[in-house]
MIGU-33150 format. One record per residue: residue number from 1; residue in one letter; chain; x negated, y, z negated of N, C-alpha, C in turn. Coordinates in nm, 2 decimals, padded with zeros to 4 digits. Layout:
% residues N
voza, drentor, paza, n_px, n_py, n_pz, ca_px, ca_py, ca_pz, c_px, c_py, c_pz
NUM, a, A, X, Y, Z, X, Y, Z, X, Y, Z $
...
This chain:
% residues 109
voza, drentor, paza, n_px, n_py, n_pz, ca_px, ca_py, ca_pz, c_px, c_py, c_pz
1, a, A, -03.67, -08.48, 05.44, -03.55, -08.40, 05.43, -03.56, -08.28, 05.52 $
2, a, A, -03.68, -08.23, 05.56, -03.69, -08.12, 05.65, -03.68, -08.16, 05.79 $
3, g, A, -03.67, -08.29, 05.82, -03.66, -08.33, 05.96, -03.79, -08.33, 06.04 $
4, l, A, -03.90, -08.33, 05.97, -04.03, -08.33, 06.03, -04.09, -08.47, 06.05 $
5, r, A, -04.17, -08.48, 06.15, -04.24, -08.61, 06.17, -04.39, -08.60, 06.15 $
6, e, A, -04.44, -08.70, 06.08, -04.58, -08.70, 06.05, -04.66, -08.76, 06.17 $
7, i, A, -04.77, -08.69, 06.21, -04.85, -08.75, 06.31, -05.00, -08.73, 06.27 $
8, a, A, -05.08, -08.83, 06.30, -05.22, -08.83, 06.26, -05.29, -08.95, 06.33 $
9, p, A, -05.40, -08.93, 06.38, -05.46, -08.80, 06.42, -05.39, -08.75, 06.54 $
10, f, A, -05.41, -08.62, 06.57, -05.35, -08.57, 06.69, -05.43, -08.45, 06.74 $
11, n, A, -05.42, -08.41, 06.86, -05.49, -08.30, 06.92, -05.40, -08.18, 06.93 $
12, l, A, -05.43, -08.08, 06.85, -05.35, -07.96, 06.85, -05.41, -07.86, 06.94 $
13, g, A, -05.34, -07.81, 07.04, -05.39, -07.71, 07.14, -05.38, -07.76, 07.28 $
14, s, A, -05.48, -07.74, 07.36, -05.48, -07.78, 07.50, -05.61, -07.85, 07.53 $
15, r, A, -05.61, -07.91, 07.65, -05.72, -08.00, 07.69, -05.86, -07.93, 07.67 $
16, d, A, -05.87, -07.80, 07.70, -05.99, -07.73, 07.69, -06.02, -07.66, 07.56 $
17, d, A, -05.92, -07.65, 07.47, -05.94, -07.58, 07.34, -05.84, -07.65, 07.24 $
18, y, A, -05.89, -07.74, 07.16, -05.81, -07.80, 07.06, -05.88, -07.83, 06.93 $
19, r, A, -05.81, -07.86, 06.83, -05.86, -07.90, 06.70, -05.79, -08.03, 06.66 $
20, v, A, -05.84, -08.11, 06.57, -05.78, -08.23, 06.53, -05.77, -08.22, 06.37 $
21, p, A, -05.65, -08.18, 06.33, -05.62, -08.17, 06.19, -05.62, -08.31, 06.12 $
22, d, A, -05.64, -08.32, 05.99, -05.63, -08.45, 05.93, -05.49, -08.51, 05.94 $
23, y, A, -05.39, -08.43, 05.92, -05.25, -08.47, 05.93, -05.17, -08.36, 05.99 $
24, g, A, -05.06, -08.39, 06.05, -04.97, -08.29, 06.10, -04.83, -08.33, 06.08 $
25, y, A, -04.74, -08.23, 06.09, -04.60, -08.25, 06.08, -04.53, -08.17, 06.19 $
26, v, A, -04.46, -08.23, 06.28, -04.40, -08.16, 06.39, -04.25, -08.18, 06.39 $
27, r, A, -04.18, -08.09, 06.46, -04.03, -08.09, 06.46, -03.98, -08.20, 06.55 $
28, s, A, -04.05, -08.24, 06.65, -04.01, -08.35, 06.74, -04.13, -08.44, 06.78 $
29, t, A, -04.10, -08.56, 06.81, -04.21, -08.65, 06.85, -04.27, -08.60, 06.98 $
30, p, A, -04.41, -08.58, 06.97, -04.48, -08.53, 07.09, -04.48, -08.64, 07.20 $
31, t, A, -04.48, -08.60, 07.32, -04.49, -08.69, 07.43, -04.62, -08.67, 07.51 $
32, e, A, -04.70, -08.57, 07.48, -04.82, -08.54, 07.55, -04.94, -08.56, 07.46 $
33, t, A, -05.06, -08.57, 07.52, -05.18, -08.59, 07.45, -05.22, -08.47, 07.36 $
34, f, A, -05.20, -08.35, 07.41, -05.23, -08.23, 07.34, -05.10, -08.16, 07.30 $
35, v, A, -05.08, -08.15, 07.17, -04.96, -08.09, 07.11, -04.98, -07.94, 07.10 $
36, p, A, -04.89, -07.86, 07.15, -04.91, -07.72, 07.15, -04.90, -07.65, 07.01 $
37, t, A, -04.82, -07.71, 06.92, -04.80, -07.65, 06.79, -04.76, -07.75, 06.69 $
38, a, A, -04.75, -07.72, 06.57, -04.70, -07.80, 06.46, -04.64, -07.72, 06.35 $
39, a, A, -04.54, -07.78, 06.28, -04.48, -07.70, 06.17, -04.58, -07.69, 06.06 $
40, i, A, -04.65, -07.80, 06.03, -04.75, -07.80, 05.92, -04.87, -07.88, 05.96 $
41, v, A, -04.99, -07.83, 05.93, -05.11, -07.91, 05.94, -05.17, -07.92, 05.80 $
42, a, A, -05.23, -08.04, 05.78, -05.30, -08.06, 05.65, -05.44, -08.09, 05.68 $
43, e, A, -05.53, -08.03, 05.60, -05.67, -08.04, 05.61, -05.72, -08.09, 05.47 $
44, v, A, -05.81, -08.18, 05.47, -05.88, -08.23, 05.35, -06.02, -08.18, 05.36 $
45, v, A, -06.06, -08.09, 05.26, -06.19, -08.03, 05.26, -06.30, -08.14, 05.23 $
46, s, A, -06.40, -08.14, 05.31, -06.52, -08.22, 05.29, -06.64, -08.14, 05.30 $
47, p, A, -06.75, -08.18, 05.25, -06.88, -08.10, 05.25, -06.91, -08.06, 05.40 $
48, d, A, -06.94, -07.93, 05.41, -06.98, -07.87, 05.54, -06.88, -07.87, 05.64 $
49, d, A, -06.75, -07.88, 05.61, -06.65, -07.88, 05.71, -06.61, -07.73, 05.74 $
50, e, A, -06.52, -07.71, 05.83, -06.48, -07.58, 05.88, -06.33, -07.56, 05.86 $
51, t, A, -06.27, -07.61, 05.75, -06.13, -07.60, 05.73, -06.08, -07.45, 05.74 $
52, y, A, -06.14, -07.36, 05.67, -06.09, -07.23, 05.66, -06.12, -07.15, 05.79 $
53, e, A, -06.22, -07.19, 05.87, -06.25, -07.13, 05.99, -06.15, -07.16, 06.10 $
54, k, A, -06.07, -07.26, 06.08, -05.97, -07.31, 06.18, -05.84, -07.22, 06.17 $
55, f, A, -05.82, -07.14, 06.06, -05.70, -07.07, 06.04, -05.66, -06.98, 06.16 $
56, a, A, -05.75, -06.91, 06.22, -05.72, -06.82, 06.33, -05.67, -06.90, 06.45 $
57, f, A, -05.73, -07.02, 06.47, -05.68, -07.11, 06.58, -05.54, -07.15, 06.55 $
58, y, A, -05.51, -07.20, 06.43, -05.38, -07.24, 06.40, -05.28, -07.13, 06.41 $
59, a, A, -05.31, -07.01, 06.37, -05.22, -06.90, 06.39, -05.19, -06.87, 06.54 $
60, a, A, -05.30, -06.88, 06.62, -05.28, -06.86, 06.76, -05.19, -06.96, 06.83 $
61, h, A, -05.18, -07.08, 06.76, -05.09, -07.19, 06.81, -04.96, -07.20, 06.73 $
62, s, A, -04.93, -07.09, 06.66, -04.80, -07.08, 06.59, -04.77, -07.19, 06.49 $
63, v, A, -04.87, -07.24, 06.42, -04.85, -07.34, 06.31, -04.80, -07.26, 06.19 $
64, d, A, -04.68, -07.31, 06.14, -04.61, -07.23, 06.03, -04.68, -07.24, 05.90 $
65, e, A, -04.73, -07.36, 05.86, -04.79, -07.37, 05.73, -04.91, -07.46, 05.73 $
66, i, A, -05.01, -07.43, 05.64, -05.13, -07.51, 05.63, -05.14, -07.56, 05.49 $
67, a, A, -05.16, -07.69, 05.47, -05.19, -07.74, 05.34, -05.34, -07.78, 05.34 $
68, v, A, -05.40, -07.74, 05.23, -05.55, -07.77, 05.22, -05.57, -07.85, 05.09 $
69, a, A, -05.62, -07.97, 05.10, -05.65, -08.05, 04.98, -05.80, -08.04, 04.95 $
70, e, A, -05.83, -08.00, 04.83, -05.97, -07.99, 04.79, -06.00, -08.09, 04.68 $
71, p, A, -06.05, -08.21, 04.73, -06.06, -08.33, 04.64, -06.16, -08.30, 04.52 $
72, i, A, -06.27, -08.24, 04.55, -06.37, -08.21, 04.44, -06.31, -08.13, 04.33 $
73, e, A, -06.23, -08.03, 04.37, -06.16, -07.95, 04.26, -06.03, -08.00, 04.22 $
74, r, A, -05.98, -08.11, 04.29, -05.85, -08.17, 04.26, -05.74, -08.06, 04.26 $
75, r, A, -05.74, -07.99, 04.37, -05.63, -07.89, 04.39, -05.58, -07.89, 04.53 $
76, v, A, -05.46, -07.84, 04.54, -05.40, -07.82, 04.67, -05.37, -07.67, 04.69 $
77, r, A, -05.40, -07.62, 04.81, -05.37, -07.48, 04.84, -05.27, -07.48, 04.96 $
78, w, A, -05.18, -07.39, 04.96, -05.08, -07.38, 05.07, -05.08, -07.24, 05.12 $
79, f, A, -05.07, -07.24, 05.26, -05.07, -07.11, 05.33, -04.96, -07.10, 05.43 $
80, v, A, -04.89, -06.99, 05.43, -04.78, -06.96, 05.52, -04.82, -06.85, 05.62 $
81, r, A, -04.79, -06.88, 05.75, -04.82, -06.78, 05.85, -04.73, -06.66, 05.84 $
82, d, A, -04.80, -06.54, 05.85, -04.74, -06.41, 05.86, -04.80, -06.34, 05.98 $
83, g, A, -04.74, -06.36, 06.09, -04.79, -06.30, 06.22, -04.92, -06.38, 06.25 $
84, g, A, -05.03, -06.31, 06.26, -05.16, -06.37, 06.30, -05.25, -06.41, 06.19 $
85, r, A, -05.19, -06.41, 06.06, -05.27, -06.45, 05.95, -05.19, -06.54, 05.86 $
86, y, A, -05.26, -06.59, 05.76, -05.19, -06.68, 05.66, -05.20, -06.62, 05.52 $
87, d, A, -05.09, -06.63, 05.45, -05.09, -06.58, 05.31, -05.08, -06.71, 05.22 $
88, e, A, -05.16, -06.71, 05.11, -05.15, -06.82, 05.02, -05.02, -06.81, 04.94 $
89, t, A, -04.96, -06.92, 04.91, -04.84, -06.93, 04.83, -04.84, -07.04, 04.74 $
90, v, A, -04.74, -07.05, 04.65, -04.74, -07.16, 04.55, -04.65, -07.27, 04.59 $
91, a, A, -04.58, -07.26, 04.70, -04.49, -07.36, 04.75, -04.47, -07.36, 04.90 $
92, s, A, -04.43, -07.47, 04.95, -04.40, -07.48, 05.09, -04.25, -07.44, 05.12 $
93, p, A, -04.23, -07.33, 05.20, -04.09, -07.30, 05.23, -04.02, -07.41, 05.31 $
94, l, A, -04.10, -07.48, 05.40, -04.04, -07.58, 05.48, -04.01, -07.71, 05.40 $
95, l, A, -04.09, -07.75, 05.31, -04.07, -07.87, 05.23, -04.00, -07.85, 05.10 $
96, g, A, -04.01, -07.73, 05.05, -03.94, -07.70, 04.92, -04.02, -07.77, 04.80 $
97, v, A, -04.15, -07.78, 04.81, -04.23, -07.85, 04.71, -04.34, -07.75, 04.67 $
98, t, A, -04.38, -07.75, 04.54, -04.48, -07.66, 04.49, -04.62, -07.73, 04.51 $
99, v, A, -04.72, -07.65, 04.51, -04.86, -07.71, 04.51, -04.89, -07.78, 04.38 $
100, a, A, -04.83, -07.74, 04.27, -04.85, -07.81, 04.14, -04.79, -07.95, 04.15 $
101, e, A, -04.67, -07.96, 04.21, -04.61, -08.09, 04.23, -04.69, -08.18, 04.32 $
102, l, A, -04.75, -08.13, 04.42, -04.83, -08.21, 04.52, -04.96, -08.25, 04.45 $
103, a, A, -05.02, -08.16, 04.38, -05.15, -08.19, 04.32, -05.13, -08.30, 04.21 $
104, t, A, -05.02, -08.30, 04.14, -04.99, -08.40, 04.04, -04.96, -08.54, 04.11 $
105, a, A, -04.90, -08.54, 04.23, -04.86, -08.66, 04.30, -04.98, -08.73, 04.37 $
106, i, A, -05.09, -08.66, 04.39, -05.20, -08.71, 04.47, -05.28, -08.80, 04.37 $
107, d, A, -05.32, -08.92, 04.42, -05.41, -09.01, 04.35, -05.55, -08.97, 04.40 $
108, w, A, -05.61, -08.87, 04.33, -05.74, -08.82, 04.36, -05.85, -08.92, 04.34 $
109, p, A, -05.95, -08.92, 04.43, -06.06, -09.02, 04.41, -06.15, -08.99, 04.29 $
């Protein structure tokens, strides 16, 4: 409904400085190997990963929203960019869905 396209895996950034989010949603189908930005990136937390350390990189690349799934805790966290940082929120402004709705819809392991 938001007109976004899912892509995964993909390289967010540039050839010399990029990250590979678990999933992403872009406004138009990318034609290049390194995608400069995304509307939403989704990260699934795993042991010893660096999900939260990537936030500054995502802000520098104008990613609007970050979804973080934490399987061990069976919860979803959502963050919306405010300038150079992200604020946690209870719903996605782009998708119009709450984190509670998402957490309920996930078939957790």
